[in-house]
C-alpha positions in Angstrom: 0.0 0.0 0.0 2.7 2.5 0.9 4.9 1.4 -1.9 2.3 2.5 -4.5 1.9 5.8 -2.7 5.6 6.4 -2.5 6.0 5.7 -6.3 3.1 8.1 -6.9 4.7 10.9 -4.8 8.2 10.4 -6.2 7.0 10.5 -9.8 8.3 13.6 -11.6 4.9 15.2 -12.2 3.9 15.4 -8.5 7.2 16.8 -7.4 7.2 19.3 -10.2 3.7 20.4 -9.4 4.5 20.8 -5.7 7.6 23.0 -6.6 5.5 25.0 -9.1 2.8 25.7 -6.4 5.4 26.9 -3.9 7.2 29.1 -6.4 3.9 30.3 -7.7 2.8 31.4 -4.3 6.1 33.2 -3.6 5.9 34.8 -7.0 2.3 35.9 -6.4 3.5 37.7 -3.3 6.1 39.5 -5.2 3.7 40.5 -8.0 1.1 41.6 -5.4 3.8 43.8 -3.7 4.8 45.3 -7.1 1.1 46.2 -7.9 0.4 47.5 -4.4 3.6 49.5 -3.9 4.4 50.6 -7.4 1.4 50.4 -9.8 -1.3 51.5 -7.5 0.5 54.7 -6.4 1.2 55.4 -10.1 -2.5 55.1 -10.8 -3.2 57.3 -7.8 -0.8 60.0 -9.1 -2.6 60.0 -12.5 -6.2 59.6 -11.4 -5.9 61.1 -7.9 -7.5 58.3 -5.9 -5.4 55.1 -5.0 -8.4 53.2 -3.5 -11.7 52.9 -5.2 -13.3 50.6 -2.6 -15.4 53.4 -1.2 -17.2 54.0 -4.5 -20.8 52.8 -4.4 -24.4 53.5 -5.2 -27.7 52.5 -3.6 -30.9 51.3 -5.1 -33.9 50.5 -2.8 -31.6 50.3 0.3 -29.3 47.9 -1.4 -25.7 49.1 -1.5 -23.6 48.2 -4.6 -19.9 48.5 -4.0 -18.6 48.8 -7.5 -15.4 50.3 -6.2 -14.3 46.9 -5.0 -14.9 45.4 -8.4 -12.9 48.3 -10.0 -10.0 47.6 -7.6 -10.1 43.9 -8.5 -10.1 44.6 -12.2 -7.2 47.1 -11.9 -5.2 44.6 -9.8 -5.9 41.8 -12.2 -4.8 43.9 -15.2 -1.7 45.1 -13.4 -0.7 41.6 -12.3 -1.3 40.2 -15.8 0.8 43.0 -17.4 3.7 42.4 -14.9 3.6 38.6 -15.4 3.5 39.0 -19.2 6.3 41.5 -19.5 8.5 40.1 -16.7 8.0 36.4 -17.1 6.2 35.3 -20.3 7.9 37.6 -22.9 11.5 36.9 -21.7 10.9 33.1 -21.5 9.3 33.1 -25.0 12.3 35.0 -26.4 14.7 32.5 -24.7 12.7 29.5 -26.1 12.8 31.1 -29.6 16.5 31.5 -29.4 17.0 27.9 -28.3 14.6 26.5 -31.0 16.4 28.3 -33.9 20.2 28.2 -33.4 22.1 30.4 -35.8 22.8 28.6 -39.1 26.3 28.9 -40.5 26.3 29.8 -44.2 28.6 27.5 -46.2 27.6 28.5 -49.7 27.3 31.7 -51.8 26.3 32.8 -55.3 28.7 33.0 -58.2 28.7 36.7 -59.3 28.8 35.6 -63.0 26.2 32.8 -63.4 24.4 33.1 -60.0 24.8 29.4 -59.3 25.4 28.2 -55.7 29.1 27.5 -55.0 31.0 26.7 -51.8 32.0 29.8 -49.8 35.7 29.1 -50.0 35.8 28.3 -53.8 38.3 30.0 -56.0 36.6 29.1 -59.3 32.9 28.5 -60.1 32.2 24.8 -60.8 29.4 25.8 -63.3 30.8 28.7 -65.4 34.5 28.2 -64.4 35.0 32.0 -63.8 37.4 32.9 -61.0 35.8 34.2 -57.8 37.4 35.7 -54.7 37.1 33.3 -51.8 35.2 34.5 -48.8 36.7 33.7 -45.4 
């Protein structure tokens, strides 16, 4: 019974998921701090009000706190922007660089007949004209 559980827990996916949850929680705290301490004061400097939670309206003695919804929307958008520009975009660029390594060019065109010849050739193999080798 414990052997199967141990195999399950030590399988790569479970450990990877546990690490991702821990790192995600820590990263969430960092992003929340960036939004709270940098983005929200910037919005307050532009709009003039850092906290919209007091905004509300009343209909038939029912109070609608649309300011809380506005705060949540602003926080979500700010967090999404920070995550995209700080994490997703750099990782996508890194993955793109790894996927397409630079290709070394080993051929060139003959200036006379425009056929493809080796880069270091002294003479074109098609039209036999002399060409300057490229290092």
